[in-house]
C-alpha positions as CSV (number, residue, x, y, z in Angstrom):
1,M,-13.1,-35.1,-16.1
2,K,-13.6,-31.5,-15.4
3,A,-12.1,-29.6,-12.5
4,M,-13.9,-26.8,-10.6
5,I,-11.6,-24.1,-8.6
6,F,-13.2,-22.4,-5.8
7,A,-12.3,-18.8,-5.7
8,A,-15.3,-17.1,-4.2
9,G,-13.7,-16.6,-0.5
10,R,-13.5,-13.2,1.0
11,G,-10.0,-13.8,2.5
12,N,-10.7,-11.8,5.7
13,R,-7.1,-13.0,7.1
14,M,-5.1,-11.6,4.0
15,R,-6.6,-8.1,4.7
16,P,-5.6,-5.4,3.3
17,L,-4.3,-7.3,0.3
18,T,-7.3,-8.8,-0.1
19,D,-9.4,-5.5,-0.2
20,T,-8.5,-4.8,-3.7
21,C,-7.4,-8.2,-4.9
22,P,-9.2,-11.3,-4.9
23,K,-6.9,-14.0,-2.6
24,P,-6.7,-16.5,-5.7
25,L,-4.7,-13.5,-7.4
26,L,-2.0,-13.2,-5.2
27,K,1.2,-14.1,-6.2
28,V,3.9,-16.8,-5.0
29,R,6.8,-17.1,-7.0
30,G,5.6,-14.3,-9.6
31,R,2.3,-16.5,-10.3
32,P,-1.1,-16.4,-9.1
33,L,-2.2,-19.0,-6.7
34,I,-5.0,-19.8,-9.1
35,V,-2.7,-20.1,-12.2
36,W,-0.6,-22.5,-10.6
37,H,-3.5,-24.8,-10.3
38,I,-4.8,-24.1,-13.8
39,L,-1.4,-25.0,-15.2
40,N,-1.0,-28.2,-13.4
41,L,-4.6,-29.1,-14.1
42,V,-3.9,-28.9,-17.8
43,R,-0.6,-30.1,-17.7
44,A,-2.9,-33.3,-16.6
45,G,-5.0,-33.3,-19.6
46,I,-8.2,-31.7,-17.3
47,T,-8.7,-28.4,-19.5
48,E,-12.4,-27.6,-18.9
49,I,-12.2,-25.7,-15.8
50,V,-14.9,-23.6,-13.5
51,I,-14.4,-21.3,-11.4
52,N,-16.6,-19.6,-9.0
53,H,-16.4,-16.5,-7.9
54,A,-17.9,-13.4,-5.9
55,H,-15.9,-11.1,-4.2
56,L,-14.3,-8.7,-6.7
57,G,-15.1,-11.5,-9.2
58,H,-14.8,-9.6,-12.2
59,M,-10.7,-9.0,-11.5
60,I,-10.6,-12.6,-11.6
61,E,-12.3,-12.9,-15.3
62,E,-10.3,-9.9,-16.1
63,A,-7.2,-11.6,-15.5
64,L,-7.8,-15.2,-16.4
65,G,-9.9,-14.5,-19.5
66,D,-11.4,-17.3,-21.5
67,G,-8.2,-19.5,-20.1
68,S,-6.8,-20.1,-23.8
69,R,-3.5,-18.5,-22.8
70,Y,-3.1,-21.9,-20.7
71,G,-4.5,-24.2,-22.4
72,A,-7.6,-24.4,-21.0
73,K,-11.1,-23.8,-21.7
74,L,-12.4,-21.4,-18.7
75,S,-16.1,-20.5,-17.6
76,Y,-17.1,-18.9,-14.6
77,S,-19.9,-19.4,-11.9
78,R,-20.9,-16.0,-10.8
79,E,-22.1,-16.0,-7.3
80,G,-22.4,-12.1,-7.1
81,E,-20.3,-9.7,-4.7
82,G,-20.9,-10.3,-1.2
83,A,-23.1,-13.4,-1.9
84,A,-20.7,-16.2,-1.8
85,L,-22.5,-19.4,-1.2
86,E,-19.9,-21.5,0.7
87,T,-18.1,-24.3,-1.2
88,A,-20.6,-27.0,-1.4
89,G,-23.5,-24.4,-1.9
90,G,-20.8,-22.9,-5.0
91,I,-20.7,-26.6,-6.3
92,A,-24.9,-26.9,-6.6
93,Y,-25.1,-23.2,-8.3
94,A,-22.6,-24.2,-10.7
95,R,-23.9,-27.9,-11.7
96,K,-25.1,-26.4,-15.2
97,L,-21.3,-25.8,-15.8
98,L,-20.1,-28.7,-14.5
99,G,-22.8,-31.2,-15.4
100,D,-23.9,-34.1,-13.6
101,G,-20.6,-36.5,-13.6
102,S,-17.8,-36.4,-11.2
103,F,-15.3,-33.7,-11.1
104,V,-12.0,-32.8,-9.5
105,A,-11.9,-29.7,-7.1
106,V,-9.7,-27.5,-5.4
107,A,-9.3,-24.5,-2.9
108,G,-8.0,-21.6,-5.4
109,D,-6.1,-20.4,-2.0
110,V,-3.7,-23.3,-1.7
111,Y,-0.4,-23.2,-3.1
112,C,0.7,-26.9,-4.0
113,P,2.9,-26.4,-6.7
114,Y,3.8,-30.4,-7.5
115,F,0.3,-31.6,-7.4
116,N,-0.3,-34.1,-9.9
117,F,-3.6,-34.1,-11.1
118,K,-3.1,-37.2,-13.1
119,D,-3.5,-38.9,-9.7
120,V,-7.0,-37.7,-9.7
121,E,-8.1,-39.5,-12.8
122,S,-6.3,-42.5,-11.6
123,V,-9.1,-42.6,-8.6
124,L,-11.8,-43.7,-11.2
125,Q,-12.3,-46.7,-13.0
126,D,-14.2,-47.9,-15.7
127,N,-17.9,-47.1,-15.5
128,D,-16.9,-44.4,-12.8
129,V,-15.8,-46.9,-10.1
130,W,-13.5,-45.8,-7.6
131,G,-10.1,-47.8,-8.4
132,K,-7.8,-48.3,-5.4
133,P,-5.9,-51.2,-4.6
134,H,-8.5,-52.8,-2.0
135,D,-11.1,-52.6,-4.8
136,L,-13.5,-49.5,-3.8
137,T,-17.2,-49.8,-5.1
138,T,-19.4,-47.0,-6.2
139,R,-20.4,-46.7,-2.9
140,D,-17.8,-44.0,-2.5
141,V,-19.3,-40.4,-3.4
142,A,-15.7,-38.6,-3.0
143,W,-12.1,-39.1,-2.4
144,L,-10.1,-36.7,-0.4
145,F,-6.3,-36.1,-0.7
146,L,-5.4,-35.1,3.2
147,V,-2.1,-33.9,4.7
148,K,0.0,-33.5,7.3
149,N,-1.8,-31.0,10.1
150,P,-0.1,-27.3,9.8
151,D,0.8,-25.5,12.5
152,F,-2.6,-23.2,12.3
153,H,-4.7,-26.4,12.2
154,P,-3.2,-28.8,14.7
155,E,-6.3,-30.7,15.5
156,G,-6.8,-32.1,11.9
157,D,-10.2,-33.0,10.2
158,F,-10.2,-36.3,9.6
159,A,-9.1,-40.0,10.4
160,L,-7.9,-42.5,7.6
161,N,-8.4,-46.2,7.8
162,A,-6.5,-47.9,4.8
163,F,-8.6,-45.9,1.9
164,T,-11.5,-45.2,4.2
165,V,-12.1,-41.8,5.6
166,S,-13.4,-41.3,9.0
167,N,-15.2,-38.4,11.4
168,E,-13.1,-40.7,14.2
169,G,-10.0,-42.1,15.3
170,E,-6.2,-40.8,15.5
171,P,-4.3,-40.3,13.9
172,K,-5.9,-36.9,12.1
173,W,-5.3,-35.5,9.0
174,T,-6.1,-31.7,7.4
175,F,-8.3,-31.8,4.1
176,S,-6.0,-30.1,1.5
177,G,-8.8,-28.6,0.0
178,I,-8.3,-31.1,-3.5
179,G,-10.8,-34.0,-3.8
180,V,-13.1,-35.7,-6.4
181,F,-16.5,-35.9,-6.1
182,R,-19.6,-37.5,-7.6
183,M,-21.9,-34.8,-8.4
184,S,-24.7,-36.8,-7.1
185,M,-23.7,-36.1,-3.3
186,F,-25.2,-32.6,-3.9
187,D,-28.0,-33.4,-5.1
188,S,-30.3,-32.2,-1.5
189,I,-28.6,-28.7,-2.2
190,K,-31.0,-25.9,-3.9
191,P,-29.4,-23.6,-6.1
192,G,-28.3,-20.3,-4.2
193,E,-28.3,-22.1,-1.2
194,K,-25.4,-21.5,1.3
195,V,-23.8,-25.0,2.5
196,S,-20.3,-25.7,3.6
197,L,-18.7,-28.9,1.9
198,G,-17.8,-30.0,5.6
199,T,-21.1,-30.3,6.3
200,I,-22.1,-32.3,3.6
201,L,-18.7,-34.8,3.9
202,R,-19.4,-35.3,7.1
203,E,-22.5,-37.0,6.6
204,Y,-21.3,-39.1,4.0
205,I,-18.1,-39.9,6.0
206,A,-20.7,-41.1,8.7
207,R,-22.3,-43.5,6.4
208,G,-18.4,-44.8,5.3
209,Q,-19.1,-43.4,2.0
210,V,-15.8,-41.5,1.6
211,G,-12.3,-42.5,0.6
212,G,-9.0,-40.8,0.5
213,E,-5.1,-40.9,0.8
214,V,-2.5,-39.3,2.2
215,Y,-0.7,-36.2,-0.4
216,S,2.8,-35.6,1.1
217,G,4.4,-33.1,-1.4
218,P,4.5,-29.3,-0.9
219,W,1.6,-27.7,0.5
220,H,0.6,-24.4,1.9
221,N,-3.1,-23.1,2.6
222,V,-2.0,-19.0,2.4
223,N,-4.1,-18.1,5.5
224,T,-2.0,-14.7,6.2
225,I,0.3,-12.0,4.8
226,Q,3.3,-13.5,6.8
227,E,2.8,-16.8,4.9
228,L,2.4,-15.6,1.6
229,E,6.3,-13.1,2.4
230,A,7.4,-16.5,3.7
231,L,6.5,-18.4,0.3
232,N,8.2,-15.3,-1.7
233,A,10.9,-14.8,0.5
234,P,14.6,-15.5,-1.6
235,I,15.7,-19.3,-1.7
236,T,18.9,-19.4,-0.1
237,I,21.5,-22.4,-0.7
């Protein structure tokens, strides 16, 4: 299985830090956000990783190189400065690097240091069938990891009925930015077209074709300078 890390966002809410540094390269506990993901993916045996970039993308390539120092093989989908294609558009544009199989994708500005990416491979059974206790079939095009709603997003995104994600219902959970996807769900997107992942997901969720589960480990969407500072604050016992 290959992985994709989204790293093309401008990070406006983190300015002025992101005026001179791409958001995924901001450090938490001495390590860039994106490196936490790379190391966790490699630890799970997922070494082929595609990174898309736009804003200050050259700095990401300079910092990470070919990934060999992390035990990874990195490739880059260059969308161009100021030309970010949003998440689904970025996936479609990177298809030539990702291939046509299923892949795991993760937001580059999320901090979840203990996420076990081995869990994403267990989602798939032989013949690319989704494998969960209630015997899901190939009807599903995506599997989402959901988290408890953070303070900045109290309304949440999706409901969860057993292992089926729904646009309606309560309680709502927040999409963590981590999911497994079938490339076929992006067939309708033209290369270079700007499309958000949320738009595509809600269409398939309405058809009952998206599964998911709740991830209960530490998770932070690093949205503000204050949150970054809090994550880097000395630990007191």
